[in-house]
N, C-alpha and C positions, 0 to 999 in steps of 0.2 A: 159645207159648200162642196159640191161635187167637183171632181177633177175633170176638166174639159180637155186639157192638152198637157203634154210633157215636153218641155224645152230641153234640148241636148247641147252641151258645151264640151268640146267643140263638136261640130256636126260631121267633121271628117279629120282623120289623123293618120300619120305614118309612124310605125314603130319597128325597131330592129329586133330580130330574133334574140330572145333571152332578155330583152329590155322591156320596160313598162311605160304606160301613159295613163294619167288619171282623167276619167270622164265624169261629168256632173249632169245629173238629171233633176229638173225643177218642175214639179206639178204646178199647174196654173188653173184658175177658174175661168169662167166664160169671158171675163173682161181681160184676161191675160195677167191677172194678179197672181203672184207666187203663193202657193199654199205650203205651209210648214207642217211638220209632224206627220206627213203622209208616208206610208210604206212604199218602197220602190224595189222592184226585182230586176235583175240583170241577166242577159243571156247573149251568147255568141252564136251566130249562124254557122260558124265553122271553128270548132274548138281546136282543130288540128293546125289552124293558122294563128288563132289568138284566143286566149281565154280571158274571162272577166270574173272578178269576184263580187261579193255582195256589196262592196263599197264603190264599184265602178272602176277598179283598177284593172287595166287591160295589160296582158303580158304576151309579147310575140313568141310564137312557137315555131312557125315555119313560113317561108316566103309565100305570099298570096293575099287575096282580099277576103274580108269577112265583114258582117254587119253586126254591130252591138246594139241590142234593143233594151230600153229601160221601160218598165210598165208600172203604173200606179193606178189602182182602182179602175182597171180595165182600159186605161188610156196609155198609149205608147209613144216613145220618141226613139229615133235611131241615129247612130253615128257610123259612117263608113270608115273602116280600118284597113290600112294596107301594111302588111308585114314584109320587111325586106331583110336579107342576110347582112351580118356584120362584116366589114371588109377585113381581109387578112392584113395584119400589121407586121407580123414576124413569123419566122419558122425556126423551131428548135430541133436540132438533130442530135440523137444520142445513139451510142456513146460519142462524146465530143472529140476524143483523142484516142482512138483504138489502135491496137497493134496486132498484127497477124503475120503468119508465115506464108511464104510463096506456095501457091496451090491450095491454100485453105480459103474458106468462104465465111463471111460474117454478115449478119442481118443488121442494117441500120434502120432507125425509125425516125419519121419527121412529124412534128406536131405544129400545125398552123395555129397562131394565136391572134386575138384581137389586140387593140391598142392598150387594153387593160391587162394583157397577159393571160387572158382566159383562153383555154384551148378551144379551137373551132373544129367541129367534126364535119365529115362529108365533103371536105374540100379536095380538089384534085392537086396531087403533088407529082412533080417531075424530078428526075435525078440525073446528075452528071458528074464525071471524074475529070480532074484537072490534068491527070497523067495516066492515060490508059495503058502506057507501057509498064507502069507500076501496078495499077489496080483498075478494074472495070466495075461498073455498077449497073444493075438492071433497073427496070421501071418500078420494081417493088422495094428498092433500096438494098438488095443483096449484093455485097461487095466481094470480089474474088481477087486474091493476091496473084500478081503476074511475075513481078521481079522485085528484088530488094530495092527499097527507096521510099520516097514520101509522095503522097497525093492528097489533094483536097476534094472531098466529096460534097457536092452542093445539092440541096433539096429546095425546089421553088414551088410556090402556091400563090396564085393571083397576084403576082408581082412581088411578093415577099419571099425572102430566101434565108437559108441557114446552112452552115458548113460543119464538116467533121474533118479534123486533121489526122490522116491515116499514115501509119508507119508499117512497111512490109519488110520482114526479115527473112533471111535464108533458113531452111530447115536445119537444125543443129545436128552435128555429128553425134551419134549415140554410141557407136562402136567402130573399131578399126580391126579388120581382119588381115593378119600377116600370113603370107604363104611363101614357101612351105613353112609349116608350124614347127617342125623339129628337124632342121637340116643338119648335115654333117659335112665337115670339110677338114682336110689335112692342113698341117702347118704350111704356109706359103701359098695355098690355093685360095680360090674365091668361090662364092655362091651368090646369085642374085635373088634378093627377096622382093616381094611386091606387097604393097599395102592398099587396102580398099576401105575408105571411109563409108559408113552406112548410117541410115537414119534409124529411128526407134523401131520401125517395122522391118528392118533388115534390108531395105532397098539401098543399092549402091548410090553414092553421091559423087558426082563428078566435079572437077574444077576446084577441089579443095587442096590446100597446102598441107604437105606431109613432111615432118622432120624425123631423122633417124638418130639413135644413140645405142651404144654398147655399155653394159654395166661392168664390163671387165675388159678394158682395152689391152691388158696384158695377154689376154687369150685371143680376142678378135676385135677388129675395127670395122666400122661401117661408114660409107660415104653418104652424101646427100641424096643419092638415087637408090639406096638400099643395097649396094654392092658390099658384101661382107668378105673380109680377108682374114684367114687364120694366122695367128701370131705365135701361139704356144698351145701345147696340149692342155685341155681343160674344158670348162663349160662357161658359157656366157649367155646372157639374155639380151636379145636385140629388140629394141622398143621403137615402134612407129607411132608418132603423135600427130593428131589433127584436131585442131580447135579444142585442145585440152583433154582429148580422149585418146587413150592408149590401146595399142595392140602389141603382142609380143610373140617372139619365136625363140624356142629353146635350142641354142646352137651347141653342138659338140665338136671340139677341135681335137683331132688325133694326130699323133706324130707318125713320121715315116718309120716303119718297123725295123727293128734291129735284125740283121741277117747273120752277123758274126761279131766276135770280140777278140781283139789282139792284145796280149799282155806282154809288156816289155819291162826289164829284160826277160827273156824266156827262161834263162837259168841264172841262179845267183848262189854265192857261198858267203856265209857270215859265221861269226862266233856267237856262242850263247851269250845273251845279254846285249848283243849288238843288233842293229837294225839295217834294213835295206828298203828303199822306196820302190814299189812297183807301180806301173801305170797301166790302165786299161782303156782301149779305144773301141767303142761300139761303131759298127759300120753297116751301111745299107747293102742291098743285094748287088749293087754295082761296085762295092768296095769303098764308097765314099764315107769319110768319117762323119759321125753324127754327134752333135754337141748337146749338152743339157740332159743327157740320159742318166738315170740312176744306175749305179753299179754297186753290187754287193760282193763282199769278199769272204772266202772261207779257206780254212786250212784242213788238209786231210789228216794232219797229226798235230793237234794243238800242244801235245807234250813236247814236240820238237820245235815247232814254230807257231806263233800266233800272228794274226793279221788284223789290222784295225779297219775301220770303215773307210779309211782313205787309201788303203793299200800298203800301209807301213807294216813291214814284216819284222817281228822281233824273235831272235833266236832264244829258245828255252832250254833245250838239251841237245846233245849230239844226236844226229840222225838226219833223215831226209823227209821232206814234206812237199806235197803238191798244193800250190796256192791257186785257187780258182776264182776268176772274176766273172760275174753273171749280170747280164742286162737284158731285160725283157725276155727271159727264157733262153737266151743264147749265152754260151760260155767260152772262155779262153783260159789257158793255164800257164803256170811257170813252175819249174822245178827248183826248190831251195834246199841247199845242203848246210846243216848247222854243225859247227864244231865247238867244243867247250873251251872257256877261258879260265885259267886257274885263279883262285883268290890269292891276292898278294897282301892285302891288309883289310882291316875292319875298322870303320870309323863309327863311334858312338856319339849321338847327339841327343840332348846337349851333353857336353863333356863334363860339366859340373852342374849340380842342381841342389836346391835346398827346399825341403818341404817340412810341414808340421806333422806330428803324429796323427795317424788316421787319414792323412791326405795321400794323394797319388801324383805321380808324374810319369808321362809316357816317354820312354827312351826308344831311339831308333838305331838299329845296327845296320850299317851299309857295307857289304863286302865290295872291294874294289880290285881292279886288275893292277898290273905293274905300273901302268901310266896314271893311275888314280881315277880311272873311270868306274862309276858304280856298276856293280853286277847284280842283276835281278834274278829271282828264281832260286837263289841259294838258301840252303837251310841255315838258320841262325839259332843257336842255343844261348840261354841266359843263366847267370849265376851271381849270387851275392857273397861277399866276403864275411858278412855278419848278419845272419837272419834275425838276430835279436834286435837289430837296429832297423833293418829294412829287408823286405822280401821282394822278389821279382818274379813275374809270371812268364810263361813261355812266349808271350808277345812283347815282352819288355816293359810291362806296366809295373812300376815300382810303388810299393806301399810303405809309408813310414810306420814303424812299430814303436820305437822308443828313441829318445834323444841320443844322438851319437853320430858316428861316421861309418860309412861302408863303401866298398868298391864294387861296382856292378860291371860284370864282364860279359861281352857278347863274343861268341866263337862261331866261325864258319870255315869249314874245310881246314881245320887246324890252325887258323889265324885268329888272333884275339884283338879286341878293342875294349877300352874301359871308360867308365865315367865315375867321378868322385861325387858321392852323395852325402849331404849333411841333413840330419833329421833334428828338428827342434820341437820342443813341447809347446802347445798353444792352449790358451784359455779363451774361449769365445763366449761373450755375453749374449743373452737373448736379444732379439730384434726390438725395435721401437715402433709402436703403432703411431702413425702420423695422420690417419684419416678417421679418427673417432668422430661420429656424427650422431645427432638426434634424428631418428627416423620417424618418430611419431609420439604424440602425447595423448593422454586421456585426463580425466579429472583426478585420477589416483595413480597414474603410471607414466613412465617415460621409456620408450624403446630406443636402444642404442644400436649402432652398427659400426663395424670396423673390419679391416682386412687382417686376417690372422698372420702371425709372423713365426719365425723359427725360435726354438728355445736355445739355440747355439750349438746343438748337437745334431741338427738335421731333423729333429722331431718338432711337432707343433708345440708352441708354448702354452702355458696356463696363464690366467690373468687375475690380477687383483684390481677390482673396480671399486672406486670410492665416490661418495656423493656429499654434497653440502647444500644447505639452503643459502642462496645468494652466492657470494664468491667462495671458491674452494681453496683451501690450503691443504696440501697433501698430508702433511704431518699430523694435522688435527682432524682431517676428514674421516668419516665413518665408512667401513666396508659395507657393501650391499649385502643385506641378509634376507631379502624377500624377492621372489620372482626368479626368472631364469638367469639373471645377472648375479645371483648369490655367489659370493666368494668362497672357495676359488672356482673360477670358470675354466673348465678343462678344454684345451684346444682340440680341434678336429683335423683340419687340413691346412697346411701352410699355403697362403695366398687366397684361401677361400674367404668370401664375404660372410661375416658372422653377425648375427643380430641377437639381442637378448633384451629382456624387459625388467625394469626396476619397479616393484609393486609397493603399495602401502604409502604412497606420497600424498601430501595434502593438496587439495584443489587450489587453483589460482595462486600458485606459488612458483617462484623462480628458483631453479636448481642449477648447479654446475656439477659436471661429472669428469672424471679423469681415470685412466687405467695405466697399469704397468705390466709388461710381460715377464714371466719368470719360469724357471725350471726348479724342480725339487719340491720341498714342503715349506709352506709359509711359516715363518718364525721358527724354523728348525734348521734347514740347510739351503734355503732358496737362494738362487742366483738371479739377479734382476737385469733387465734392459733399462732403457731410458723411459722417463715419463711421457705419456702421450700428450697430444694437444688437449686443451680444456674445451668442453662444449657446454652450452647452456640450453635449458628447456624450461618452459613454463607450463604447468598443468592447467587444464581447462576448468570451467565451472564458474559459478557466481560466488564472489567472496562473501563469507559470512561476516557481518559487522562485529567489531569489538564491543562487548557489553561491559566488561570489567577488566582490570589489570591487577594481578596478585603479585606482590613483591615479597620475596623471602630471602634471608630471614627477616622477620619484623616482630619486635624491634631487634637491634643488634648493638654490640659494643665492640670498640676497637681502640687499642692504645695509640697515643700520639706517635705519628711516624710510621705506623703499620697500616695494613689494608684489610678490608673485608669485601668479599665478592657478593654483590646482590644479584638476584635473578628476578626478572620480570616476566610473567606469563600472561599474555593477552588471552581472554576467554570469551566465548560466545554467551548468549543469553541462558544457555543450559549449563554453564560453567565448564564447558569442554575447552581444553587448551587449543589455541589457534597457532599454527606454525607459520613461519616466514613473514611475520608482521614486523614493521619497523618500530623500534622503541627508542625514545629519547630520554635522557636523564638530566636532572637538575637538582642542585642542593639549595636549600632555603638559607643556608649560612655557610658560605665558602670560607669564612674565617675559622670555622670549627671543623668542617669536613668538605672535601671536594669529591666529585664523582666524574668518571670519564664516560665515553660513549658506550662502553660495554657494561657499565654498572659497578666498576671497581671503585670502592670508596677508600679514600686516604684520610686518616685522622690528622688534623692540622693543629688544633688546640683543644684543651678540655672544654666540654660543653655539650650541647645537643643541637642536632640539625635534622631537618626532615628531608629525606631523599625522595623525589617524585619521579616515577616512570610514567611516560605518556605514550599511548599508541592509538592513533586515529582519533585523537581528541578525548580519549578516556584515560584516567589516571589511577595510579595506585601509589601508596607511600610506605615508607619505613622510617621509623625514628632511630637515629644513630646517636649513641652516647660515646663520646671520646674521653678516654681516661689516660692517666699517666701511671704506668706500672713497670717497674724495673724487673727484668727476668731474674729469677732466683739463681744464686751461685751453684755451680755443679757440686754434687755430693763429694765428700772426701774420698781419698783412696782411689781404687781402680774404677769405681762406679762413675759413669759420666752423666747418666740421666735415669730417673725413675718416674713412671707415670701410672697412677691407679685409675684414671678416668672416672673418678667418683662424682664429678660435676662438669658442667659445660664451660667453666671459666678457664679454658686452656691457654688463652692469651696471657693470663696473669702468670702462667707457669712457663712462659717462653715459647709457646707454639705460635706459629703465624701462617699466613697464606691460605687460610681456610674460612669457610662460613662458620657460624656457630655450630658447634658439634652436636650430634644427636647422641645423648647419653641415655642408656637404658637403665631404669631403676628396677627392672624385673629379671634381667639376664646379666649376671656378673659372676666372676670367679671369687673375688674377695671384696671387702669394702661394701659400697652402696651403689656401684654403677659400673658400666662398661661402655666402650665406644661402639656404637651401632652403625654399621654400614649396610643400608638397604638398597638393593638394586631393583628398580622397577623394570618390568619387561621392556626390552629395547634400550634401556639406559646404559650409558658407558661408565658413569660415575654415580656414587651416592650423592645425596643432596648437598653435603658439605664439601665435596670435591677433594681437597688435598690439605694435609697438615705437615708443616716442617718444623724441625727443631735443630739448632746448632749445638755442637759440643766441642770440647777441647780436642784438637786434631790428634790422631793416634794412628800408628801403622798397624795396630791390631784392633779388632773390634769383635765384641761378643754381644749378641742380641738375644734377649729372652722375652717371650710373651706367651699368654694363654689365649686360645682361640676356640670359638664354637660356631658351627654352621647350622643353618636351618635344616629341618628334616628333608626339604625338597632341594637342597643345594646340589647343583650340577656344574657350577662354575661357568666357563664359557661354552662347555660342550665340545671344545676343540683341543688340539694338542698345544695350545698356547693360551695365556691369560687365565685368570685375572692376575695382574700385578697386585702386590699387597704392600710389602715394605721395601724401600730402596735406600741405599746408603751412597752419598755423593762424596767426592774428594775435596781437599782443600784448594785445588786449582779451580773448582767450579764455584760460581757466584752464589750468593745466598738466595737469589731469585731465579737462577738459571732454569731453563726448561728441562724436562726429564728424558728427552729423547736425543739430546746432542750434548754430551758431557765428556770430560777427560776420563772419568771413571765412574761407573754406576754399578753397584752390586745389588742383586735382587734376591729377596726371600719370598717364596710363594709355593703354591701347590697347584698342579695341573690335574683336573678331575676327569677321570675316565673310568666310570663305574667304581669310584673310590679315588681319593686324593693321593697323588704321587708327589712327595717332596721334591722341590726344584730350587736350585741356586743358579745364578747366571751372572756374567760380567760383560759390560759394554765399555768401550773407550772410543766413541765415535770421533771425537775431536782430535784424536791422535793419529787418525788414518793418514798415511803418506800417499799422495796421488802423483808424486813426481816420477814414478817408475812405470807409468802406463795405467791403463784402466784396471782397478781391482777386480777380482782378488789377485794380488801379486805377492809371492813369497819373499819377504825381505829379511827373513831370519839369517843372520850372519852377513847381511848386506849393509844394514844401517840400524842404529838404535832409535832413530827418529821415525817411529812407526807405531802402529797399534799392536796390541797383543792378541787380538781376536781375529776372526775369519778373514778380514780384508787384507791383512799384512802378515799374519802369524800362522800360515797354513801348516807348517811343520811342527807346531807346538800342541798337537791335539792328543797327546797320550792321556787317556783318562777323560777326555772330553766326549760327552754323549751327543752333542749336536752343535752346529755352528751356522752362522748366516753372514752374508755380505751382499748388500744391494744398495742401489742409489735411490733413496726415498723420494726426492733428495731431502736433506743432505745424505751423505753416505752413512750407512748403518751397519754395524757388525757386532756380533756377540758370540760367546761360547757358553755352553750350558752343562750342568751337572745334575743328573737325575738319580733318585733312589731306585733300587733294583725292584721294588715291589710297592703295592698300594699300602699306605700307612693309615690314612683317614678312611675308616671302613664305612661302606654304605648302609650297613645294617647294625642294629644294637648289639653291643658286646664290647670287648676291649678295643679302644681306639675308635669308637663310634664317632662319626663326624659331628653329631649333634650333642655330644658331651664336651666338657671342657678338656682340651688337650694342650700339653705343654710343648712348645716349639723353641729350640735353641739353635742358633747359628753362630759360626765363628769364622772370621776372615783374618788372615795374616799375610801382610805384604811380603813379596819375595825380596831377597837381598840383591844388591847391585855391586858387582865386583869388577874393578878395573873398567868401570864405565859400561859394563854389559850386564843386563838383567839375567839373574839366575832362576831356573825353574825349580824354586824351593818354597814357593808360597803355599798356603794351606787354606782349604775350605772344608767345613764340617757342618753337619746338620743332625740334631738329635730330635727324636720324636718320643715324647714321654720317657725320656732318659736313655733311649736306645739310639746308638750311633747308626744312621742309615745312609749318610753320604760322607765320604772322606777322600780327599785328594791332597797329596803332599808335594805335587810337582807342578803347581800352578804359577803362571806368570801374570802378575798384576801390573807391573810397571817395567819400563826399560831404562837404559842409561839416559834417555832424553829427559825423564822426570824422576831422578833417583830418590828424591825426598818426598814423593807423593804419599799423602796420608788420607785417612777418613775424617770427615768433619761434620757431616749433616745427615740426619735420618729423615725420611719422608714416608708418611703413611698415605698411600695413594692407590686405593682400590680402583682398578680400571679393567674393563672388558671392552676391548677395541671394537668388536663386532656387535656390541650391544648384548645385554643380558638376555638369555633365551626365555627366562621366567622371572616372576617376582621372587626374590630370594634375599637372605640376610646373613651377615656374618658379624660376630661380636668379638672385640679384642679387649684384653684386660691385663693388668699387672705387667707393664712393659719395663724392661731394664736394659740399658745400654752401658757396657763396661769395656774395659781394655782387655779383660781376660775372663774365662769361665771360672766361676767360684769353685 
């Protein structure tokens, strides 16, 4: 059916700019019935006023009329559209709260908006200021600052308005210029300064507040108007400040010049050594006195008279001198005549003095006149009555030479004065280190630091440094043998901070360290200070787990009531020993044998018990058999003990305090075995430790044994150790330690490219500490004393070396050496690796009238040849007149650790009261 008409809905409409209205076009047939599915096209007669899309949606573009036509199959319908502007609902001004300076301009903008907040363009805007005395605004919104203050700027469009709150501030002060910039004024005068505040462009600013200040009011002051007054000569900076900005002037204040100087009195007479006070008055050109001026003084003849900086003149020698006072280039003078005052007496101070040998004391000789007034400038000479006791220098410095008394005389112009001097001998011990510290650790080392001390003679001390795993006990701790802390550590500078490193330590292990300062040679003649503080350090690394525990000896036998020392060695998976691990001990049958925390087993009753050592959950065991064995009676006659070392059952023959012995079946002198002592590198003892045997007490003792050393034997490599055989006294207990006894005699050899026979005596428990810090010579003072270095200093005839130091406890000894090497380093007679015969004899000295006599004897034979003999030895004093020998100890010991793996064998031991 063809389209006859197009009906429009609505036929007329009004729309605002930017808004839209929907039109509907309905094609109809000739009867007016609507036709569906017909295509309709739309068009606007003025798209600048309104546009229409393909669906009939009309959008306002600009104010005005237009016709919208809808066409379908050649037939059209129209709607009249009127577009009108949207009304202004509000005006937004930006910025909303601006700030500006006086004289500056700022552009504001105004945006009219409809009721929905949409910006409206093309609207007329007018502008106004609420306070034109503060700011004005032109028709385009350009605001100009007039004066400091606030104003509201209003923009209006079609009845809608918006505002901006404006703040106007003054132009800031950027600089202050002070003039003149470098004024000068004399003290008491004034100068007027002016300050000009300026803006950043250098323009002067008026009406600004300016304050004034002086940085040195002692030189110049300034008032509130910039008037400066000179106070004293010097320089000052005058500062003018305006609104936090400063300007300065460098002011110089000068004094009124000196025109003349008057000295009073103009003439003076004094005696040598006496004084007179002169005064100088600087004056200006008008003769007025000027104060506060510097005056210097000079003498024309300082040998006659000197003058101090204050004008005090001192007579020096007879004669005349001119004293000149000068101030600012002007001078005045006074004539001084000096006459001599005779010396009437000489006073020496101090009048009495006491010093030690090697020390000094300064004496002063003062010549005086008849009234007792000191006279200066006189020649004083010095003399001593006994130069063997004390000397005196030309300046009166007295030096102690030897113990005794001397009179020191000072002489001046024939008059004398004296001082009585006493010189005493002094013994000074080395200092004590109190600041030992751990400075660093690695997985195998610890670095120590400490402050070096004196050795007691004014020289740097040397140091013995010891270490231990866990808690340290000085007497049993080992000397450091690896790294820069290796003993002895030689000192460098007293007071210097010293550091050194201990190497070869186990990882993840706690150690303690301690040191002692000494002078001399360790174990020969060393004198020691006190022990330092103890420090602890733990090496780094990851601990290796314990994989096994080895207990030795295993098995072992011990008589009832005696002991055997077990050793537990924790090991890793590769069977390497692990140091510093905790080991606990337990016995399976404490009725048969008990064990303490260090592995010492005590036989309780006959039977067997298993001793278990546990470390980190891993165990090792040793079976202990406890037996009852009575020690054999001593041989008849003078023989006290014989031992062939043919088997390891030493306990059955009265030996105790040792692990099962190591008996060699291949190295022996006679029979079928010998006692083998093998030192592993770094070890201090062989595996069996120590063996003891008691015998009938005797004041004389003969010891005979055969000994063989391995071909690589070098002993300790030092001038001391190893210990080999020791003999203890009857005052010492059966189990007493070997480093602190009433008497210990040593039989050993010191290896220095061959073995030198060596005998020694120690009596540490007999040291008398009641007469001051040892060494103290108590010979002839008291019999309650030691016979070695700490108390017996005068008894060293025939003694080759001696020691006294505080371990602690106090330790002292005296030593007797052969004159030459006996144990030869190369094959031939006396070769160390052949069996050699050693004999030693000790005979206690007599005690007469309660006093020990120096008639004791020590002897040493090597292969029958007498190589050591002393017949003036003191073993005992009247304090212990019945002291005898009672116990022999086999105790091979290298305190610093064996330098190599090396072995010694002993055989055919005889102990008797006399040499056969």
